[in-house]
C-alpha positions as CSV (number, residue, x, y, z in Angstrom):
1,X,-21.9,7.3,5.3
2,X,-21.0,3.7,4.4
3,X,-17.5,2.2,4.8
4,X,-15.8,2.5,1.4
5,X,-13.7,-0.6,2.1
6,X,-16.9,-2.7,2.3
7,X,-17.8,-1.7,-1.2
8,X,-14.3,-1.0,-2.7
9,X,-14.8,-3.3,-5.7
10,X,-17.8,-1.3,-6.8
11,X,-16.8,2.2,-5.6
12,X,-17.0,5.0,-8.1
13,X,-13.8,6.2,-9.7
14,X,-14.0,9.6,-8.0
15,X,-14.3,8.0,-4.6
16,X,-11.3,5.8,-5.2
17,X,-9.3,8.7,-6.4
18,X,-10.1,10.6,-3.2
19,X,-9.2,7.6,-1.1
20,X,-5.9,7.2,-3.0
21,X,-5.1,10.9,-2.4
22,X,-5.8,10.5,1.3
23,X,-3.8,7.3,1.6
24,X,-0.8,8.9,-0.1
25,X,-1.0,12.0,2.2
26,X,-1.0,9.6,5.2
27,X,1.9,7.6,3.7
28,X,3.9,10.9,3.5
29,X,3.3,11.8,7.1
30,X,6.6,11.8,9.0
31,X,5.1,9.6,11.8
32,X,3.9,7.1,9.2
33,X,7.3,7.1,7.6
34,X,9.0,6.6,10.9
35,X,6.7,3.7,11.8
36,X,7.3,1.9,8.5
37,X,11.0,2.4,8.8
38,X,11.0,1.1,12.3
39,X,9.0,-2.1,11.6
40,X,10.8,-2.8,8.3
41,X,14.1,-2.5,10.1
42,X,13.0,-5.5,12.2
43,X,12.4,-7.7,9.2
44,X,15.4,-9.6,7.8
45,X,14.9,-9.5,4.1
46,X,17.3,-10.9,1.5
47,X,17.6,-10.1,-2.2
48,X,15.1,-12.3,-4.0
49,X,12.8,-12.8,-1.1
50,X,9.1,-12.8,-2.1
51,X,6.7,-10.7,-0.1
52,X,2.9,-10.7,-0.5
53,X,1.3,-7.6,0.8
54,X,-2.4,-8.1,1.1
55,X,-4.5,-4.9,1.2
56,X,-1.7,-2.7,-0.2
57,X,-3.9,0.3,-0.9
58,X,-1.8,2.7,-3.0
59,X,1.4,0.7,-2.2
60,X,3.5,2.8,0.2
61,X,4.8,-0.2,2.0
62,X,5.4,-2.0,-1.3
63,X,7.4,0.9,-2.6
64,X,9.5,0.9,0.6
65,X,10.1,-2.8,0.5
66,X,11.1,-2.6,-3.2
67,X,14.4,-0.9,-2.1
68,X,15.4,-4.0,-0.1
69,X,15.9,-6.1,-3.2
70,X,13.0,-8.3,-2.3
71,X,10.3,-9.1,-4.8
72,X,7.1,-7.5,-3.4
73,X,3.8,-8.6,-4.7
74,X,1.2,-6.0,-3.7
75,X,-2.4,-7.2,-3.7
76,X,-5.5,-5.1,-3.5
77,X,-9.1,-6.2,-3.7
78,X,-10.0,-3.3,-5.9
79,X,-8.6,-3.4,-9.4
80,X,-8.4,0.4,-9.4
81,X,-6.3,0.4,-6.2
82,X,-4.0,-2.3,-7.6
83,X,-3.4,-0.1,-10.7
84,X,-2.7,2.9,-8.4
85,X,-0.2,0.8,-6.4
86,X,1.8,-0.4,-9.4
């Protein structure tokens, strides 16, 4: 099985939808939430700060950062993933 991330820009829609579902399940895992909360608590963000998140996947970190008042710019190499993140 090839690594989907190597061919993400040409992956079939069904494969991307499956990947998005798995990424969202992982993002909702209590340990993942605790990890995001912990490292985000170490970042001093101010309202209006601009954050570029490269490789955002479906955007769980971007969604969490959006509550800080910062402007988060999620970036995914796959147009389909970028759409799912927004």
